[in-house]
C-alpha positions in Angstrom: 0.0 0.0 0.0 2.8 2.4 0.9 4.5 1.9 -2.4 1.3 2.6 -4.3 0.8 5.9 -2.5 4.5 6.6 -3.1 4.2 6.2 -6.9 1.2 8.6 -6.8 3.3 11.1 -4.8 6.1 10.8 -7.4 3.6 11.5 -10.1 2.5 14.6 -8.2 6.2 15.7 -8.0 6.6 15.4 -11.7 3.4 17.4 -12.5 4.2 20.1 -10.0 7.8 20.6 -11.3 6.4 20.6 -14.9 3.8 23.3 -14.1 6.3 25.8 -12.6 9.5 24.9 -14.6 9.2 27.8 -17.0 9.4 30.3 -14.0 12.9 29.2 -13.0 14.1 29.1 -16.6 12.3 32.2 -17.8 15.2 34.2 -19.1 17.0 31.2 -20.7 13.9 30.1 -22.6 13.1 33.6 -23.7 16.6 34.2 -25.1 16.7 30.9 -26.9 13.3 31.2 -28.5 13.7 35.0 -29.1 10.6 36.1 -27.3 10.0 38.4 -24.3 10.1 37.3 -20.7 6.4 38.1 -20.3 5.5 35.7 -23.1 7.3 32.9 -21.2 5.4 34.0 -18.1 2.2 33.3 -20.0 3.2 29.7 -20.2 2.5 29.5 -16.5 -0.4 32.0 -16.0 -2.2 30.9 -19.1 -1.6 27.3 -18.1 -3.2 27.9 -14.7 -6.3 29.5 -16.2 -6.8 26.7 -18.8 -6.6 24.1 -16.0 -9.2 26.1 -14.0 -11.6 26.1 -17.0 -11.1 22.5 -18.0 -10.6 20.5 -14.8 -14.3 19.9 -14.0 -15.6 19.0 -17.5 -12.6 16.8 -18.4 -12.8 15.0 -15.0 -16.4 14.1 -15.8 -15.5 12.9 -19.3 -12.8 10.6 -17.8 -15.0 9.4 -14.9 -15.6 5.9 -16.5 -11.9 5.2 -17.3 -10.1 2.6 -15.2 -8.0 4.7 -12.8 -4.8 2.6 -13.4 -5.1 3.2 -17.1 -6.0 6.9 -16.6 -3.0 7.6 -14.3 -0.7 5.7 -16.7 -2.0 7.8 -19.6 -1.5 11.0 -17.7 2.0 10.1 -16.8 2.7 9.2 -20.4 1.3 12.6 -21.4 3.5 14.6 -19.0 6.6 12.6 -19.9 6.0 12.9 -23.6 5.2 16.6 -23.5 8.3 17.4 -21.5 10.5 15.5 -23.9 8.9 17.2 -26.9 9.2 20.6 -25.2 13.0 20.0 -25.0 13.1 19.7 -28.8 10.7 22.5 -29.7 12.0 24.9 -32.3 9.7 27.8 -31.7 7.7 29.5 -28.9 4.5 28.7 -30.8 5.1 25.0 -30.6 6.1 25.2 -27.0 2.9 27.1 -26.2 0.8 24.5 -28.0 2.4 21.7 -26.1 1.7 23.5 -22.8 -2.0 23.8 -23.8 -2.2 20.0 -24.4 -0.4 19.4 -21.1 -2.8 21.7 -19.2 -5.8 19.5 -20.3 -4.3 16.6 -18.5 -3.2 18.6 -15.5 -6.6 19.3 -14.1 -7.7 15.6 -14.4 -4.6 14.3 -12.6 -5.1 16.6 -9.6 -8.8 16.0 -9.6 -8.4 12.2 -9.2 -5.2 12.1 -7.1 -6.7 12.5 -3.6 -9.7 10.3 -4.2 -7.5 7.6 -5.7 -5.2 7.7 -2.7 -8.2 7.3 -0.4 -9.3 4.3 -2.5 -5.9 2.7 -2.2 -5.7 3.1 1.6 -9.3 3.3 2.9 -8.2 2.3 6.4 -6.2 5.5 6.9 -7.7 8.9 7.8 -8.3 11.1 4.8 -5.9 13.8 6.0 -3.1 11.2 6.5 -3.4 9.5 3.1 -3.9 12.8 1.3 -0.8 14.1 3.0 1.2 11.1 1.8 0.1 11.6 -1.7 0.8 15.3 -1.7 4.3 14.9 -0.2 5.5 15.0 -3.8 4.2 18.6 -4.1 6.2 19.8 -1.0 9.3 18.0 -2.2 8.9 19.6 -5.6 8.8 23.1 -4.1 11.7 22.3 -1.7 14.1 20.6 -4.1 12.7 19.6 -7.4 12.0 23.0 -8.9 15.3 24.6 -7.6 17.3 21.5 -8.8 15.6 21.6 -12.3 16.3 25.3 -12.5 20.0 24.7 -11.6 20.3 22.0 -14.2 18.7 24.3 -16.7 21.1 27.1 -16.0 24.1 24.6 -16.1 23.2 22.4 -19.1 20.5 24.5 -20.8 16.8 24.7 -20.3 16.2 21.8 -22.7 18.1 19.5 -20.5 15.8 20.4 -17.5 12.7 19.5 -19.6 14.3 16.3 -20.8 15.2 15.2 -17.3 11.6 15.9 -16.1 10.3 14.0 -19.1 12.4 11.0 -18.4 11.3 11.0 -14.7 7.6 11.1 -15.9 8.3 8.0 -18.0 9.9 6.3 -15.0 6.8 7.0 -12.9 4.6 5.6 -15.7 6.5 2.3 -15.5 5.9 2.3 -11.7 2.2 3.0 -12.1 1.8 0.0 -14.5 3.7 -2.3 -12.1 2.3 -1.1 -8.7 -1.3 0.1 -9.2 -4.1 -2.5 -9.3 -7.0 -2.2 -11.7 -9.4 0.4 -10.3 -12.6 0.6 -12.3 -13.9 4.1 -12.9 -17.6 5.0 -12.4 -19.2 6.6 -15.4 -21.2 9.5 -14.2 -24.0 10.9 -16.3 -23.8 14.3 -14.7 -23.7 17.6 -16.6 -21.8 20.6 -15.5 -25.0 22.6 -14.7 -26.0 20.0 -12.2 -22.6 20.2 -10.5 -22.6 24.0 -10.5 -26.0 23.9 -8.9 -24.6 22.1 -5.8 -23.9 24.7 -3.0 -21.2 22.6 -1.4 -19.1 22.3 -4.6 -19.4 26.0 -5.4 -18.3 26.7 -1.8 -15.3 24.5 -2.2 -14.2 26.3 -5.4 -14.8 29.8 -3.9 -13.0 29.1 -0.6 -10.1 27.5 -2.4 -9.8 30.3 -5.0 -9.9 33.1 -2.3 -7.4 31.4 0.0 -4.9 30.6 -2.8 -5.3 34.1 -4.3 -4.3 35.5 -0.9 -1.2 33.3 -0.9 -0.1 33.7 -4.5 -0.6 37.5 -4.6 2.5 37.6 -2.4 4.3 34.3 -3.3 4.4 35.0 -7.0 6.5 38.1 -6.2 8.5 36.6 -3.3 11.8 37.6 -4.9 11.1 41.4 -5.1 9.5 41.2 -1.7 12.6 39.7 -0.2 14.8 42.2 -2.0 12.6 45.1 -0.8 12.0 44.0 2.8 15.3 42.4 3.8 17.7 43.8 1.1 18.7 40.2 0.3 21.5 39.8 -2.2 21.3 37.7 -5.4 23.3 34.9 -3.7 21.0 34.9 -0.6 17.7 34.6 -2.5 18.1 31.0 -3.6 18.9 29.9 -0.1 15.9 31.8 1.3 13.6 30.1 -1.3 15.2 26.8 -0.3 14.2 27.5 3.4 10.7 28.2 2.3 10.5 25.0 0.3 12.0 22.8 3.0 9.6 24.2 5.5 6.8 23.1 3.2 7.8 19.5 3.7 7.4 20.0 7.5 4.0 21.7 6.9 2.8 18.8 4.8 3.9 16.3 7.5 2.2 18.3 10.2 -1.0 18.8 8.2 -1.3 15.0 7.7 -1.2 14.5 11.5 -3.4 17.3 12.8 -6.4 16.1 14.7 -9.9 17.5 14.2 -11.7 18.5 11.0 -10.0 19.6 7.9 -12.1 22.8 8.1 -10.3 23.7 11.3 -6.9 23.1 9.5 -8.0 25.5 6.8 -8.8 28.1 9.4 -5.5 27.6 11.1 -3.6 28.0 7.9 -5.4 31.2 7.0 -4.6 32.6 10.4 -1.0 31.5 10.0 -0.9 33.3 6.6 -2.1 36.5 8.3 0.6 36.2 10.9 3.2 35.5 8.2 2.2 38.6 6.3 2.2 40.7 9.5 5.7 39.5 10.4 6.9 40.2 6.9 5.5 43.7 7.0 7.5 44.3 10.2 10.7 43.3 8.5 12.7 46.3 7.5 16.2 45.0 7.3 18.0 41.8 6.7 18.2 39.9 9.9 18.0 36.3 11.1 14.3 37.0 11.7 13.4 36.9 8.0 14.6 33.3 7.8 12.2 32.3 10.5 9.3 34.2 8.9 10.0 32.4 5.6 10.0 29.0 7.3 6.7 29.8 9.0 5.2 31.0 5.7 6.5 27.8 3.9 4.9 25.6 6.6 1.6 27.5 6.4 1.5 27.3 2.5 1.9 23.5 2.5 -0.6 23.2 5.3 -3.1 25.3 3.4 -2.7 23.2 0.2 -3.3 19.9 2.1 -6.1 21.2 4.2 -8.1 22.6 1.3 -7.8 19.2 -0.5 -8.8 17.3 2.6 -11.7 19.7 3.4 -13.1 19.2 -0.1 -13.2 15.4 0.4 -14.6 15.9 3.9 -17.5 18.1 2.6 -18.4 15.8 -0.2 -17.7 12.2 1.0 -19.8 10.6 -1.8 -18.4 12.8 -4.6 -14.6 12.8 -4.1 -13.6 13.4 -7.7 -16.2 16.1 -8.2 -15.1 17.8 -5.0 -11.4 17.5 -5.9 -12.1 18.9 -9.4 -13.8 22.0 -8.0 -10.9 22.4 -5.6 -8.4 22.1 -8.5 -10.4 24.7 -10.4 -10.4 27.1 -7.5 -6.7 26.5 -6.9 -5.6 27.3 -10.4 -8.0 30.2 -10.6 -6.3 31.4 -7.4 -2.8 31.1 -8.9 -3.8 33.1 -12.0 -5.7 35.7 -10.0 -3.1 36.1 -7.4 -0.4 36.6 -10.0 -2.6 39.2 -11.8 -3.5 41.1 -8.6 0.1 41.1 -7.3 1.4 42.3 -10.7 -1.1 45.2 -10.6 -0.4 46.4 -7.0 3.4 45.8 -6.9 4.3 48.8 -9.2 1.8 51.0 -7.4 2.6 50.3 -3.8 5.5 47.9 -3.5 5.8 45.3 -0.8 3.4 47.1 1.5 0.6 47.0 -1.1 1.1 43.3 -2.0 1.1 42.1 1.6 -1.8 44.4 2.5 -3.8 43.0 -0.4 -2.9 39.5 0.6 -4.1 40.2 4.1 -7.4 41.5 3.0 -7.9 38.4 0.8 -7.0 36.0 3.6 -9.6 37.8 5.8 -12.2 37.4 3.1 -11.3 33.6 2.9 -11.9 33.4 6.7 -15.3 34.9 6.2 -16.1 32.5 3.5 -15.0 29.6 5.7 -17.6 30.5 8.2 -20.4 30.4 5.6 -20.3 26.7 5.0 -23.5 25.5 3.4 -25.8 22.8 4.8 -24.5 19.4 3.8 -26.6 16.8 2.1 -25.7 13.2 1.2 
């Protein structure tokens, strides 16, 4: 059972690194393909919005497919697209490949938590979800920085190639380790799903919470430079602290007692504390390292808690709940990046953190407005 969850976690690692890989290699890709940095940035923001738009309908379309076959197909997709991206001759081809990849992204994340629960039904939802999402925390802590370092050292195409090979390796593990898991074909239209208050609540809460985080996180480098006067050599180490703390946050989140809703509330309060501490940082001191560690723990806890809360709220509709959560999450990434980009030039670090604080408070209000649950 542990090895089955592990292979899912490795799959999550590959998908997470793949989604954010263009950020760390932005300049290299732009120079090689002769386009602007903002065009490469669209490979991430546009990707997130496409996932948000397609996660729900495509998850419904794939509901009847055997989960072992579906996961294998999705790992084949991410492996092949990364390998093809490494050979792309133009920006247009790379953008088209990312569009195809985004179509599979929402499906993978929509089925991941529900599949993990099916593979280990004897474990608490938070525990098994935490195990499956460990790959996400490891991706932020080491995978993305390592892939970026390889890209800078050997070229961005080498980083994509390595990620593609890893995707193919996970595909082999899926075929060997996962048992046949029949899908359940659901004749449900999107209008029916959108009419369910619980699912709308999941998407709205997730979108607001993630927007609050990504309004600041997307621009973490200029934030650190402004607040702590961190040097170019210190920034990578600070990001590593943030990422490694996320592994701790994921571990803690899987072991917190009580409802997932309480964990969501704690993570939002922790986000408010993190932003307040960052606002109080006016010079580079040891304190900034502690604040980054706290923020990293909170970010991972929030990610896990939102996923677990979605499953908790809709125990008989795990994949539907997860797909709405995925939609909200990716909408939050895109919206947070957009809002942060608008307020940063106008008000700097103070405006970004202030806006993130307001959004986190709004998410806390939404959390208290949980609809009545029905079976």
